[in-house]
Every structure is written in structure tokens, then in C-alpha cells.
C-alpha positions as a Markdown table, in Angstrom:
| # | Residue | x | y | z |
|---|---|---|---|---|
| 1 | Met | 9.8 | 9.2 | -15.3 |
| 2 | Val | 6.3 | 8.4 | -14.0 |
| 3 | Lys | 5.9 | 9.1 | -10.3 |
| 4 | Ser | 3.6 | 6.7 | -8.4 |
| 5 | Ile | 1.3 | 7.9 | -5.7 |
| 6 | Ile | -0.3 | 5.1 | -3.5 |
| 7 | Val | -4.0 | 5.4 | -2.6 |
| 8 | Val | -4.6 | 3.2 | 0.4 |
| 9 | Gly | -7.1 | 2.6 | 3.2 |
| 10 | His | -6.6 | 1.4 | 6.7 |
| 11 | Arg | -5.3 | -1.9 | 8.1 |
| 12 | Asn | -7.6 | -4.8 | 8.2 |
| 13 | Pro | -9.5 | -3.2 | 5.3 |
| 14 | Asp | -13.2 | -3.3 | 5.0 |
| 15 | Asn | -15.2 | -2.9 | 1.8 |
| 16 | Asp | -15.3 | 0.9 | 2.1 |
| 17 | Ser | -11.5 | 1.1 | 2.5 |
| 18 | Ile | -10.9 | -1.1 | -0.5 |
| 19 | Ser | -13.6 | 0.4 | -2.7 |
| 20 | Ser | -12.6 | 4.0 | -1.9 |
| 21 | Ala | -9.0 | 3.3 | -2.8 |
| 22 | Val | -10.0 | 1.8 | -6.2 |
| 23 | Ala | -12.5 | 4.5 | -7.1 |
| 24 | Tyr | -10.4 | 7.5 | -5.8 |
| 25 | Ala | -7.3 | 6.3 | -7.7 |
| 26 | Tyr | -9.5 | 6.0 | -10.9 |
| 27 | Leu | -10.7 | 9.6 | -10.3 |
| 28 | Lys | -7.2 | 11.0 | -9.7 |
| 29 | Asn | -5.9 | 9.3 | -12.8 |
| 30 | Glu | -8.8 | 10.7 | -14.9 |
| 31 | Leu | -8.1 | 14.2 | -13.5 |
| 32 | Ala | -4.4 | 13.8 | -14.3 |
| 33 | Lys | -5.3 | 12.9 | -17.9 |
| 34 | Arg | -7.6 | 15.9 | -18.2 |
| 35 | Asn | -4.9 | 18.2 | -16.9 |
| 36 | Gly | -2.3 | 16.8 | -19.3 |
| 37 | Gln | -0.2 | 15.3 | -16.5 |
| 38 | Thr | 1.7 | 12.3 | -17.9 |
| 39 | Asp | 4.3 | 12.0 | -15.2 |
| 40 | Val | 2.1 | 10.7 | -12.4 |
| 41 | Glu | 0.1 | 7.5 | -11.7 |
| 42 | Tyr | -2.3 | 6.8 | -8.8 |
| 43 | Ile | -2.1 | 3.2 | -7.7 |
| 44 | Pro | -4.8 | 1.7 | -5.4 |
| 45 | Ala | -3.4 | -0.4 | -2.6 |
| 46 | Arg | -4.5 | -2.4 | 0.4 |
| 47 | Leu | -3.0 | -3.4 | 3.8 |
| 48 | Gly | -4.4 | -6.9 | 4.0 |
| 49 | Gln | -6.8 | -9.4 | 2.8 |
| 50 | Met | -9.9 | -8.2 | 1.0 |
| 51 | Pro | -13.4 | -8.9 | 2.4 |
| 52 | Pro | -15.3 | -11.4 | 0.3 |
| 53 | Glu | -17.8 | -8.7 | -0.8 |
| 54 | Ser | -14.9 | -6.6 | -2.2 |
| 55 | Glu | -13.5 | -9.6 | -4.1 |
| 56 | Trp | -16.9 | -10.3 | -5.5 |
| 57 | Val | -17.8 | -6.8 | -6.7 |
| 58 | Leu | -14.3 | -6.2 | -8.3 |
| 59 | Ala | -14.3 | -9.6 | -10.0 |
| 60 | Lys | -17.9 | -9.0 | -11.2 |
| 61 | Asn | -16.9 | -5.8 | -12.9 |
| 62 | Gly | -13.5 | -7.0 | -14.3 |
| 63 | Leu | -11.5 | -4.7 | -12.0 |
| 64 | Glu | -8.1 | -5.6 | -10.6 |
| 65 | Ala | -7.7 | -5.9 | -6.9 |
| 66 | Pro | -5.7 | -3.2 | -5.2 |
| 67 | Arg | -2.0 | -3.9 | -4.8 |
| 68 | Val | -1.0 | -5.5 | -1.5 |
| 69 | Ile | 1.5 | -3.5 | 0.4 |
| 70 | Thr | 2.9 | -4.1 | 3.9 |
| 71 | His | 4.4 | -0.6 | 4.5 |
| 72 | Val | 5.1 | 2.8 | 3.0 |
| 73 | Tyr | 8.8 | 3.0 | 3.8 |
| 74 | Leu | 11.0 | 3.8 | 0.8 |
| 75 | Arg | 11.9 | 0.7 | -1.2 |
| 76 | Val | 14.7 | 0.1 | -3.6 |
| 77 | Ser | 12.2 | 0.3 | -6.5 |
| 78 | Asp | 11.3 | 3.9 | -5.5 |
| 79 | Val | 14.8 | 5.2 | -6.2 |
| 80 | Met | 16.5 | 2.8 | -8.6 |
| 81 | Thr | 17.0 | 3.7 | -12.2 |
| 82 | Arg | 14.9 | 1.3 | -14.2 |
| 83 | Asp | 16.1 | -0.5 | -17.4 |
| 84 | Pro | 19.8 | 0.3 | -17.1 |
| 85 | Ile | 21.9 | 0.8 | -20.3 |
| 86 | Thr | 23.5 | -2.5 | -21.2 |
| 87 | Ile | 26.5 | -3.7 | -23.2 |
| 88 | Ser | 27.5 | -7.1 | -24.5 |
| 89 | Val | 30.2 | -8.9 | -22.6 |
| 90 | Asp | 32.1 | -9.2 | -26.0 |
| 91 | Ala | 31.9 | -5.6 | -26.9 |
| 92 | Pro | 35.1 | -3.5 | -27.1 |
| 93 | Met | 35.9 | -1.0 | -24.4 |
| 94 | Leu | 35.7 | 1.8 | -27.0 |
| 95 | Glu | 32.0 | 1.1 | -27.3 |
| 96 | Ala | 31.7 | 1.1 | -23.5 |
| 97 | Gly | 33.3 | 4.6 | -23.4 |
| 98 | Arg | 31.0 | 5.9 | -26.1 |
| 99 | Leu | 27.8 | 4.7 | -24.3 |
| 100 | Leu | 29.0 | 6.1 | -20.9 |
| 101 | Lys | 29.5 | 9.5 | -22.5 |
| 102 | Lys | 26.4 | 9.4 | -24.6 |
| 103 | Tyr | 24.1 | 8.7 | -21.7 |
| 104 | Asn | 26.2 | 10.7 | -19.1 |
| 105 | Ile | 26.3 | 7.7 | -16.7 |
| 106 | Arg | 29.0 | 6.0 | -14.7 |
| 107 | Ser | 28.2 | 2.3 | -15.2 |
| 108 | Leu | 26.8 | -0.1 | -17.8 |
| 109 | Ala | 25.2 | -3.5 | -17.1 |
| 110 | Val | 27.2 | -6.2 | -18.9 |
| 111 | Thr | 25.1 | -9.0 | -20.4 |
| 112 | Asp | 25.6 | -12.2 | -22.3 |
| 113 | Asp | 24.0 | -13.1 | -25.6 |
| 114 | Ala | 20.8 | -14.1 | -23.8 |
| 115 | Gly | 20.5 | -10.8 | -21.9 |
| 116 | Lys | 21.6 | -12.3 | -18.6 |
| 117 | Phe | 23.5 | -10.0 | -16.3 |
| 118 | Met | 27.2 | -10.7 | -16.1 |
| 119 | Gly | 28.7 | -7.7 | -14.3 |
| 120 | Leu | 29.3 | -3.9 | -14.4 |
| 121 | Ile | 31.7 | -1.8 | -16.4 |
| 122 | Ser | 32.2 | 1.6 | -15.1 |
| 123 | Thr | 34.2 | 4.8 | -15.6 |
| 124 | Arg | 36.3 | 3.6 | -12.6 |
| 125 | Ala | 37.3 | 0.5 | -14.5 |
| 126 | Ile | 38.4 | 2.6 | -17.5 |
| 127 | Ala | 40.3 | 5.0 | -15.2 |
| 128 | Glu | 42.0 | 2.1 | -13.5 |
| 129 | Arg | 43.0 | 0.6 | -16.8 |
| 130 | Tyr | 44.5 | 3.9 | -17.8 |
| 131 | Ile | 46.5 | 4.2 | -14.6 |
| 132 | Ser | 47.8 | 0.6 | -14.9 |
| 133 | Ala | 49.0 | 1.5 | -18.4 |
| 134 | Thr | 51.2 | 4.3 | -17.0 |
| 135 | Asp | 53.0 | 1.8 | -14.8 |
| 136 | Ala | 55.4 | 1.2 | -17.7 |
| 137 | Leu | 56.3 | 4.9 | -17.9 |
| 138 | Gln | 59.9 | 5.5 | -16.8 |
| 139 | Asp | 61.5 | 9.0 | -16.7 |
| 140 | Asp | 64.9 | 7.7 | -17.9 |
| 141 | Asp | 63.5 | 5.6 | -20.7 |
| 142 | Pro | 61.9 | 7.6 | -23.6 |
| 143 | Ser | 60.7 | 4.3 | -25.2 |
| 144 | Ser | 58.4 | 3.7 | -22.2 |
| 145 | Ser | 56.1 | 6.4 | -23.5 |
| 146 | Met | 55.6 | 4.4 | -26.6 |
| 147 | Ala | 54.8 | 1.4 | -24.5 |
| 148 | Val | 52.2 | 3.3 | -22.5 |
| 149 | Ala | 50.6 | 4.6 | -25.7 |
| 150 | Ser | 50.5 | 1.2 | -27.2 |
| 151 | Ser | 48.9 | -0.2 | -24.0 |
| 152 | Leu | 46.2 | 2.4 | -24.1 |
| 153 | Ile | 45.4 | 1.8 | -27.7 |
| 154 | Asp | 45.2 | -1.9 | -26.9 |
| 155 | Ser | 42.7 | -1.1 | -24.1 |
| 156 | Leu | 40.3 | 0.4 | -26.6 |
| 157 | Asn | 39.8 | -3.0 | -28.3 |
| 158 | Gln | 39.9 | -5.0 | -25.1 |
| 159 | Arg | 36.7 | -7.0 | -24.4 |
| 160 | Val | 34.4 | -5.5 | -21.8 |
| 161 | Gly | 34.3 | -8.9 | -20.1 |
| 162 | Glu | 38.0 | -8.7 | -19.3 |
| 163 | Leu | 37.5 | -5.5 | -17.2 |
| 164 | Met | 34.0 | -5.7 | -15.8 |
| 165 | Ala | 33.4 | -6.1 | -12.1 |
| 166 | Thr | 31.6 | -9.3 | -11.1 |
| 167 | Asn | 31.4 | -8.7 | -7.3 |
| 168 | Val | 28.3 | -6.6 | -7.7 |
| 169 | Leu | 25.8 | -6.2 | -4.9 |
| 170 | Glu | 22.4 | -7.6 | -5.8 |
| 171 | Leu | 19.4 | -5.8 | -4.3 |
| 172 | Asp | 15.8 | -6.8 | -3.9 |
| 173 | Glu | 13.4 | -4.5 | -5.8 |
| 174 | Glu | 11.0 | -4.6 | -2.9 |
| 175 | Gly | 13.6 | -4.4 | -0.2 |
| 176 | Leu | 13.7 | -1.5 | 2.3 |
| 177 | Leu | 15.9 | 1.4 | 1.1 |
| 178 | Lys | 17.3 | 1.9 | 4.6 |
| 179 | Glu | 18.7 | -1.7 | 4.7 |
| 180 | Ala | 19.8 | -1.6 | 1.0 |
| 181 | Thr | 21.7 | 1.6 | 1.7 |
| 182 | Glu | 23.6 | 0.1 | 4.5 |
| 183 | Asp | 24.7 | -2.8 | 2.3 |
| 184 | Leu | 25.6 | -0.4 | -0.6 |
| 185 | Met | 27.7 | 1.8 | 1.6 |
| 186 | Ala | 29.6 | -1.3 | 2.9 |
| 187 | Ser | 30.1 | -2.7 | -0.6 |
| 188 | Glu | 33.3 | -2.2 | -2.6 |
| 189 | Leu | 31.4 | -0.8 | -5.6 |
| 190 | Arg | 29.2 | 2.3 | -5.7 |
| 191 | Glu | 26.4 | 0.6 | -7.4 |
| 192 | Gly | 23.9 | -2.2 | -6.7 |
| 193 | Ile | 22.1 | -4.2 | -9.3 |
| 194 | Ile | 18.4 | -5.3 | -9.3 |
| 195 | Leu | 17.6 | -8.5 | -11.3 |
| 196 | Asp | 14.4 | -10.2 | -12.4 |
| 197 | Asp | 13.8 | -13.9 | -11.9 |
| 198 | Ala | 15.5 | -14.7 | -15.2 |
| 199 | Gly | 18.7 | -12.9 | -14.1 |
| 200 | Arg | 18.2 | -9.8 | -16.3 |
| 201 | Ala | 19.1 | -6.4 | -15.0 |
| 202 | Ile | 15.9 | -4.4 | -14.4 |
| 203 | Gly | 17.4 | -1.6 | -12.3 |
| 204 | Ile | 20.5 | -0.1 | -10.9 |
| 205 | Met | 20.9 | 1.9 | -7.7 |
| 206 | Thr | 23.8 | 4.2 | -6.9 |
| 207 | Arg | 24.9 | 6.1 | -3.8 |
| 208 | Ser | 23.8 | 9.3 | -5.6 |
| 209 | Asp | 20.3 | 7.8 | -5.9 |
| 210 | Val | 20.2 | 7.2 | -2.2 |
| 211 | Ala | 21.3 | 10.7 | -1.4 |
| 212 | Gly | 18.6 | 12.3 | -3.5 |
| 213 | Ala | 15.8 | 9.9 | -2.4 |
| 214 | Ala | 12.4 | 11.5 | -1.9 |
| 215 | Lys | 9.7 | 10.2 | 0.4 |
| 216 | Arg | 7.1 | 7.8 | -0.7 |
| 217 | Arg | 3.9 | 9.6 | -1.7 |
| 218 | Val | 0.6 | 8.5 | -0.3 |
| 219 | Ile | -3.1 | 9.4 | -0.3 |
| 220 | Leu | -5.1 | 8.1 | 2.7 |
| 221 | Val | -8.7 | 7.1 | 2.3 |
| 222 | Asp | -11.1 | 6.0 | 5.1 |
| 223 | His | -8.6 | 6.8 | 7.9 |
| 224 | Asn | -6.3 | 9.4 | 9.3 |
| 225 | Glu | -4.9 | 7.7 | 12.4 |
| 226 | Thr | -1.4 | 6.3 | 12.6 |
| 227 | Leu | -2.4 | 3.2 | 14.5 |
| 228 | Gln | -4.6 | 2.3 | 11.5 |
| 229 | Ala | -2.2 | 3.5 | 8.8 |
| 230 | Ala | 0.5 | 1.6 | 6.9 |
| 231 | Pro | 3.8 | 1.1 | 8.9 |
| 232 | Gly | 6.1 | 3.9 | 7.9 |
| 233 | Ile | 3.4 | 6.5 | 7.4 |
| 234 | Glu | 5.5 | 8.9 | 9.6 |
| 235 | Asp | 8.3 | 8.8 | 7.0 |
| 236 | Ala | 5.9 | 9.1 | 4.0 |
| 237 | Asp | 4.7 | 12.2 | 2.2 |
| 238 | Val | 0.9 | 12.2 | 2.8 |
| 239 | Met | -0.5 | 14.1 | -0.2 |
| 240 | Glu | -4.3 | 14.0 | 0.6 |
| 241 | Val | -6.7 | 12.5 | 3.1 |
| 242 | Val | -10.3 | 11.6 | 2.3 |
| 243 | Asp | -12.2 | 10.3 | 5.3 |
| 244 | His | -15.4 | 10.2 | 7.4 |
| 245 | His | -14.0 | 9.3 | 10.8 |
| 246 | Arg | -12.8 | 11.5 | 13.7 |
| 247 | Ile | -9.7 | 13.6 | 13.0 |
| 248 | Ala | -6.8 | 11.9 | 14.6 |
| 249 | Asp | -3.0 | 12.1 | 14.6 |
| 250 | Val | -1.7 | 11.8 | 11.0 |
| 251 | Ser | 0.5 | 14.9 | 10.4 |
| 252 | Thr | 2.0 | 16.4 | 7.3 |
| 253 | Ala | 4.9 | 18.7 | 6.5 |
| 254 | Asn | 2.9 | 20.8 | 4.1 |
| 255 | Pro | -0.7 | 21.9 | 3.7 |
| 256 | Ile | -2.7 | 19.3 | 1.9 |
| 257 | Gln | -6.3 | 18.6 | 0.7 |
| 258 | Phe | -8.0 | 17.1 | 3.7 |
| 259 | Ile | -11.6 | 16.1 | 3.1 |
| 260 | Asn | -13.3 | 14.9 | 6.2 |
| 261 | Leu | -17.1 | 14.9 | 6.3 |
| 262 | Pro | -19.5 | 13.3 | 8.9 |
| 263 | Leu | -21.1 | 10.9 | 6.4 |
| 264 | Gly | -21.8 | 7.2 | 6.4 |
| 265 | Ser | -19.1 | 6.2 | 4.1 |
| 266 | Thr | -15.9 | 7.4 | 2.5 |
| 267 | Ala | -17.3 | 6.1 | -0.8 |
| 268 | Thr | -20.0 | 8.8 | -0.5 |
| 269 | Ile | -17.3 | 11.5 | -0.4 |
| 270 | Val | -15.5 | 9.9 | -3.4 |
| 271 | Thr | -18.8 | 9.9 | -5.3 |
| 272 | Met | -19.3 | 13.6 | -4.5 |
| 273 | Gln | -15.8 | 14.3 | -5.8 |
| 274 | Phe | -16.5 | 12.7 | -9.1 |
| 275 | Arg | -19.6 | 14.8 | -9.5 |
| 276 | Gln | -17.9 | 18.0 | -8.3 |
| 277 | His | -15.1 | 17.6 | -10.9 |
| 278 | Gly | -17.4 | 16.5 | -13.7 |
| 279 | Ile | -15.8 | 13.1 | -14.2 |
| 280 | Ala | -18.3 | 10.5 | -15.5 |
| 281 | Ile | -18.5 | 7.4 | -13.3 |
| 282 | Pro | -18.3 | 4.1 | -15.3 |
| 283 | Pro | -20.9 | 1.5 | -14.2 |
| 284 | Ala | -18.1 | -0.7 | -12.9 |
| 285 | Ile | -16.8 | 2.0 | -10.6 |
| 286 | Ala | -20.4 | 2.9 | -9.7 |
| 287 | Glu | -21.0 | -0.7 | -8.5 |
| 288 | Val | -17.8 | -0.6 | -6.4 |
| 289 | Leu | -18.9 | 2.7 | -4.8 |
| 290 | Leu | -22.4 | 1.7 | -4.2 |
| 291 | Ser | -21.3 | -1.6 | -2.5 |
| 292 | Ala | -19.1 | 0.4 | -0.1 |
| 293 | Ile | -21.9 | 2.8 | 0.9 |
| 294 | Met | -24.3 | 0.0 | 1.5 |
| 295 | Thr | -22.0 | -2.1 | 3.6 |
| 296 | Asp | -20.6 | 0.9 | 5.6 |
| 297 | Thr | -24.1 | 2.2 | 6.4 |
| 298 | Val | -25.6 | -1.3 | 6.8 |
| 299 | Ile | -28.0 | -0.7 | 3.8 |
| 300 | Leu | -28.7 | 2.8 | 5.1 |
| 301 | Lys | -29.9 | 1.5 | 8.5 |
| 302 | Ser | -26.9 | 2.8 | 10.5 |
| 303 | Pro | -27.3 | 6.0 | 12.4 |
| 304 | Thr | -24.3 | 7.2 | 10.5 |
| 305 | Ala | -26.3 | 7.3 | 7.2 |
| 306 | Thr | -27.4 | 10.7 | 6.2 |
| 307 | Asp | -29.6 | 12.2 | 3.5 |
| 308 | Ile | -26.4 | 12.9 | 1.5 |
| 309 | Asp | -25.5 | 9.2 | 1.6 |
| 310 | Arg | -29.1 | 8.4 | 0.3 |
| 311 | Glu | -28.7 | 10.9 | -2.5 |
| 312 | Gln | -25.5 | 9.4 | -3.7 |
| 313 | Val | -26.9 | 5.9 | -3.4 |
| 314 | Asp | -29.8 | 6.9 | -5.7 |
| 315 | Phe | -27.4 | 8.5 | -8.1 |
| 316 | Leu | -25.1 | 5.5 | -8.3 |
| 317 | Ala | -28.1 | 3.1 | -8.6 |
| 318 | Ser | -29.3 | 5.1 | -11.6 |
| 319 | Ile | -26.0 | 4.6 | -13.3 |
| 320 | Ile | -26.1 | 0.8 | -12.7 |
| 321 | Gly | -29.9 | 0.5 | -13.2 |
| 322 | Cys | -30.6 | -1.5 | -10.0 |
| 323 | Asp | -32.6 | -1.4 | -6.8 |
| 324 | Pro | -30.1 | -0.2 | -4.2 |
| 325 | Val | -31.5 | -2.2 | -1.3 |
| 326 | Glu | -31.6 | -5.4 | -3.3 |
| 327 | Phe | -28.1 | -4.7 | -4.5 |
| 328 | Gly | -27.0 | -4.1 | -0.9 |
| 329 | Leu | -28.5 | -7.4 | 0.3 |
| 330 | Glu | -26.7 | -9.2 | -2.6 |
| 331 | Val | -23.4 | -7.7 | -1.4 |
| 332 | Phe | -24.0 | -8.8 | 2.2 |
| 333 | Arg | -24.8 | -12.3 | 1.0 |
| 334 | Gln | -21.3 | -12.6 | -0.4 |
| 335 | Arg | -19.9 | -12.8 | 3.1 |
| 336 | Gly | -21.5 | -16.3 | 3.8 |
| 337 | Gly | -19.5 | -19.3 | 4.9 |
| 338 | Glu | -19.4 | -18.3 | 8.6 |
| 339 | Asp | -19.6 | -21.9 | 9.8 |
| 340 | Asp | -16.1 | -22.7 | 8.4 |
| 341 | Met | -14.6 | -19.2 | 8.3 |
| 342 | Pro | -11.3 | -19.1 | 10.1 |
| 343 | Val | -11.8 | -17.6 | 13.6 |
| 344 | Glu | -9.1 | -14.9 | 13.0 |
| 345 | Asp | -11.1 | -13.7 | 10.0 |
| 346 | Leu | -14.4 | -13.8 | 11.9 |
| 347 | Val | -12.9 | -11.6 | 14.6 |
| 348 | Cys | -10.3 | -9.5 | 12.9 |
| 349 | Thr | -11.3 | -9.0 | 9.2 |
| 350 | Asp | -12.9 | -5.7 | 10.2 |
| 351 | Ser | -11.1 | -4.5 | 13.3 |
| 352 | Lys | -9.5 | -1.2 | 14.3 |
| 353 | Glu | -7.1 | -0.2 | 17.0 |
| 354 | Phe | -7.8 | 2.9 | 19.2 |
| 355 | Gln | -5.5 | 4.6 | 21.6 |
| 356 | Met | -7.0 | 5.8 | 24.9 |
| 357 | Gly | -4.3 | 7.3 | 27.0 |
| 358 | Asp | -1.7 | 4.6 | 27.6 |
| 359 | Asp | -4.3 | 1.8 | 26.6 |
| 360 | Thr | -4.7 | 0.3 | 23.2 |
| 361 | Leu | -8.1 | -1.0 | 22.5 |
| 362 | Leu | -9.3 | -3.2 | 19.6 |
| 363 | Ile | -12.9 | -2.8 | 18.4 |
| 364 | Ala | -13.9 | -5.4 | 15.8 |
| 365 | Gln | -17.2 | -5.8 | 13.9 |
| 366 | His | -18.6 | -8.7 | 12.1 |
| 367 | Glu | -21.9 | -8.0 | 10.2 |
| 368 | Thr | -24.1 | -11.0 | 9.5 |
| 369 | Val | -27.6 | -12.1 | 8.5 |
| 370 | Asn | -27.2 | -15.2 | 10.7 |
| 371 | Leu | -26.5 | -14.1 | 14.2 |
| 372 | Ser | -27.4 | -17.4 | 15.9 |
| 373 | Gly | -25.0 | -19.2 | 13.6 |
| 374 | Val | -22.1 | -16.9 | 14.4 |
| 375 | Met | -22.8 | -17.1 | 18.2 |
| 376 | Glu | -22.5 | -20.8 | 18.1 |
| 377 | Arg | -18.8 | -20.1 | 17.8 |
| 378 | Glu | -18.7 | -17.8 | 20.8 |
| 379 | Ala | -16.3 | -19.9 | 22.9 |
| 380 | Glu | -13.8 | -20.1 | 19.9 |
| 381 | Met | -14.1 | -16.3 | 19.3 |
| 382 | Arg | -13.5 | -15.5 | 22.9 |
| 383 | Glu | -10.5 | -17.7 | 23.1 |
| 384 | Tyr | -9.0 | -16.0 | 20.1 |
| 385 | Met | -9.8 | -12.5 | 21.6 |
| 386 | Arg | -7.9 | -13.5 | 24.8 |
| 387 | Lys | -5.0 | -14.6 | 22.7 |
| 388 | Leu | -5.0 | -11.2 | 20.9 |
| 389 | Ile | -4.8 | -9.5 | 24.3 |
| 390 | Glu | -1.9 | -11.7 | 25.3 |
| 391 | Asp | 0.0 | -11.4 | 22.1 |
| 392 | Arg | -0.5 | -7.7 | 21.3 |
| 393 | Ala | -1.0 | -6.2 | 24.8 |
| 394 | Tyr | -4.5 | -4.8 | 24.2 |
| 395 | Thr | -6.2 | -3.5 | 27.2 |
| 396 | Met | -9.6 | -4.6 | 25.9 |
| 397 | Val | -11.0 | -6.4 | 22.8 |
| 398 | Leu | -14.6 | -5.8 | 21.9 |
| 399 | Leu | -16.3 | -7.7 | 19.1 |
| 400 | Met | -19.6 | -6.4 | 17.7 |
| 401 | Val | -21.5 | -9.2 | 16.0 |
| 402 | Thr | -24.0 | -7.0 | 14.1 |
| 403 | Asp | -27.3 | -8.5 | 12.9 |
| 404 | Ile | -28.2 | -6.2 | 9.9 |
| 405 | Met | -31.8 | -7.6 | 9.8 |
| 406 | Ala | -32.5 | -7.3 | 13.5 |
| 407 | Glu | -30.7 | -3.9 | 13.6 |
| 408 | Gly | -28.5 | -4.5 | 16.7 |
| 409 | Ser | -25.2 | -6.0 | 17.9 |
| 410 | Gln | -24.2 | -8.7 | 20.3 |
| 411 | Phe | -21.2 | -7.5 | 22.3 |
| 412 | Leu | -18.4 | -9.9 | 23.2 |
| 413 | Val | -15.8 | -8.2 | 25.5 |
| 414 | Glu | -12.5 | -9.6 | 26.8 |
| 415 | Gly | -9.8 | -7.9 | 28.9 |
| 416 | Asn | -10.7 | -4.9 | 30.9 |
| 417 | Thr | -14.5 | -5.1 | 30.6 |
| 418 | Arg | -15.0 | -2.1 | 32.8 |
| 419 | Ile | -14.2 | 0.2 | 29.9 |
| 420 | Ala | -17.2 | -1.1 | 28.0 |
| 421 | Glu | -19.3 | -1.3 | 31.1 |
| 422 | Arg | -18.8 | 2.3 | 32.0 |
| 423 | Ala | -19.4 | 3.5 | 28.4 |
| 424 | Phe | -22.6 | 1.6 | 27.9 |
| 425 | Gly | -24.0 | 1.2 | 31.5 |
| 426 | Ile | -23.9 | -2.6 | 31.2 |
| 427 | Glu | -22.4 | -5.6 | 32.9 |
| 428 | Cys | -20.5 | -7.5 | 30.3 |
| 429 | Glu | -21.6 | -11.1 | 30.3 |
| 430 | Ser | -18.9 | -13.8 | 30.0 |
| 431 | Glu | -21.3 | -16.1 | 28.2 |
| 432 | Gly | -23.8 | -15.1 | 25.5 |
| 433 | Gly | -22.6 | -11.6 | 25.4 |
| 434 | Asn | -24.8 | -8.5 | 25.6 |
| 435 | Trp | -27.5 | -7.7 | 23.0 |
| 436 | Met | -27.3 | -4.0 | 22.2 |
| 437 | Pro | -30.4 | -3.0 | 20.1 |
| 438 | Gly | -30.0 | -0.3 | 17.6 |
| 439 | Ile | -26.2 | -0.4 | 17.8 |
| 440 | Leu | -24.9 | -0.7 | 14.3 |
| 441 | Ser | -22.1 | 1.8 | 13.9 |
| 442 | Arg | -18.6 | 1.1 | 15.4 |
| 443 | Lys | -17.5 | 4.6 | 14.6 |
| 444 | Lys | -20.4 | 6.7 | 15.9 |
| 445 | Gln | -22.1 | 4.5 | 18.5 |
| 446 | Val | -19.2 | 2.4 | 20.0 |
| 447 | Ala | -15.8 | 3.9 | 19.5 |
| 448 | Ala | -16.9 | 7.5 | 20.1 |
| 449 | Arg | -18.6 | 6.6 | 23.4 |
| 450 | Ile | -15.7 | 4.6 | 24.7 |
| 451 | Leu | -13.1 | 7.2 | 23.7 |
| 452 | Asn | -15.2 | 10.0 | 25.2 |
């Protein structure tokens, strides 16, 4: 059975989070092939809508978007037995017994001629049929033994459909295992069945499956903080972390590979891992990685950009055969449409929560080449920020509208503005915001100063 390992970035994913998940999953799968591992598959995933530049670069290169997930709690699909053994509703019980013994299982999915699920036939049903046959046995009547034997022989040719259970619990493949377990334990049978849209059995889950369930296995990229991670991360088995942010509070039961480097992009680290392991980077993956480095470092203008980032940019550009700056500008141009972009996307598409004592802060960033156009929607953005504070109990919401050409950010702050005022020595303006020249990095220039 192939075991899946999810490779996923943070909530409200940016291009670095999406691209790093795609590229690192590709790398891990290539390493698994090289090492002869056929029982594992690394699956890129995301915790929300993709930024337009991510959609563009993936579509341009014919790559699938990462799978959308909402949590990493165990699901029914993580423990169920796929493709259960089936038997025709018209088959004799003798055939059912042979299949149960051959595959050393306790239940068979019963189907009609079209393959549609009809019920379950189990060893329990066979045992109950045997017991019912013995009801005719009477100590003072020797002929009753013959009647019992005759009844048992008849049962061998009895149609499966006559003995199958039809009150079978149906489970959702993507349902939470915890909830499904409660339903299974309360059901009359020991099994639950999983059906596809056509009513065909695609899986079966037993109480034994639940008892032996392992945790969901996850690799985190571009974050290591529970507030930014998938819900259920505390119950998951974190296998690796690849990140370029501060070390936060994700913990593991066992030692793991934890790569955390003070570089401009997680994609930089992923590129270095390809080179370290001697795995060739296809042009499609190179474009994905390069797009992430250029967006996360604001075309290498951010103070987070290092010489190592520049070296990897040159390396990736040589694979693609492009000018990296021109490529970076093309990536940024994909964001467009700010005039009619939903305000929630304008504010929250690239946002992260941070814990400061008992306070939860939201620091969001929108990078643009049209600052004046975005600022025309200031009143609308501020109203939405105040709604976030009311709905989610944030202490402060700070939106950085970053002009990548002018190399600075306009700060819009709502809530407890004193937090930002103390950190930056400013008085937060309620209209127009505060222009912060040279401020391009949320991680290094904003979050770090506020949290310190």
C-alpha cells in the first residue's frame, strides 16, 4: 500500500508557499524513485486559494495545482481498505466462504450486476446461519441431526443476497476519522462502507482499522508556526520542516530534518536541496522556483535577499534561459486587476497571524506596481480590517501595501495602533496611512520588530 505524505505551506498561501510545496514534493518523489522506494508518495497541498501568479506559472508549465486541504486530521480515507473484495448478490454462500478464507478477511461487499453496492456478507452472517440451523437439534430425536445437516448443506447453495446485511453504515471518504469512529462504534455492524458517486464500493473501514490508525504524515514548507499551519497539526506526524522564518512552536515526537536558513525565500532552500542531492531541475520546476524567489524577495530588492538567493536565481534562470528581472516583473504583472479585486483578497491573500503574549496580531501584505490605485480603496480596506478585528478578536491588523518599484510600503493599521507606533516610532494615520520607505519585508522588517 502506498503511503501518502502531504507537503504543505502556510495558511493564506503566497507564491513561495505554493511553489515550494510543488517543487519539494517533486524532489522527494524523485529521491524516493532513486532509492527504490515504491511505497511512498509525496503530495503537494495548499491551505487556501492560490495567488494569481502561482496559477499563472503552474498553468504556463502544465503543472497541476496543489491539492486543496482544510486540515490534517486523520480522515476515513487514511485508514480505510481501498477496493474491497466483492461478490455478486446472486453468488452462493459457498463462494462467499471461499473468498473470505482466501483473502483472510471478515466481510465482502455485495454488488449487483452493474457493480452497485447492495450490502455486506460477513463471517458473522455465516456463523449466525450455522447457529440457526442447530435450532432444529433435539437430544431426544436422532432424526433432528439429519435435519440440521440438511439445513447446513442447503446454506452452502443459498444466495448471498438472502443473508447479506443491508443496514450498513455509509461513510464519507473525506470525513474526519474521529467522527466516523463514533458512528462506527454506535452501529450494529463492525464495518462501514465508502461509496463513490455511482454507488460503487471504493473502501471499507472496520473497528480494527480505527484501532491501528497512524497519524497523518506531513512536511511543512515556508512555516513552522502552529497559528499558520493546517488545523490538526498537533495531531499529525510532522516528518520535515523546510523554512526561512523564525523558529516558532511546531513540535514533533521524534527527531526530524529541520532546514531553517536566513534566506529570502523557502524556494531558495529547495533549489539548494535539488543541487545538493544531484537531482536535475526540469525547466517547468525551475520556473516555479524562480517565480517564488522573485516574489518573496521583491525581485531581489528586499533586505531579506542574500547573495545565496542571487546565486540560485542565476542558476534557475540559466535552466530556463531568461533574464531573471524581466521574468520577475512578468510574474508580478500577473497580479493585476486590483480595481475589482474582492477586498478580502486585497487584504488577506497574503496575511499571517502572530502571537504576542495574549494578543493575536494579523500582518498582511499586498505587493503592487500601482500604489495609488490600491490606495483609492483605503476606506473599503480599513472597514474590512475592522471587521476582521471584530470577527476574529485580533488585537491589531496591519496591512502593508508594498510598492515594489518605489521600494517602500504604505502602512494601514487598525485596532491597537500603539503596537505599531511603539515598534516604528510613528503615529499611525487614520487616513492615508504611513509611508515607510525601504520597508519591503514583513518577516524581517515588520514582524520581527513588532514581536521584539
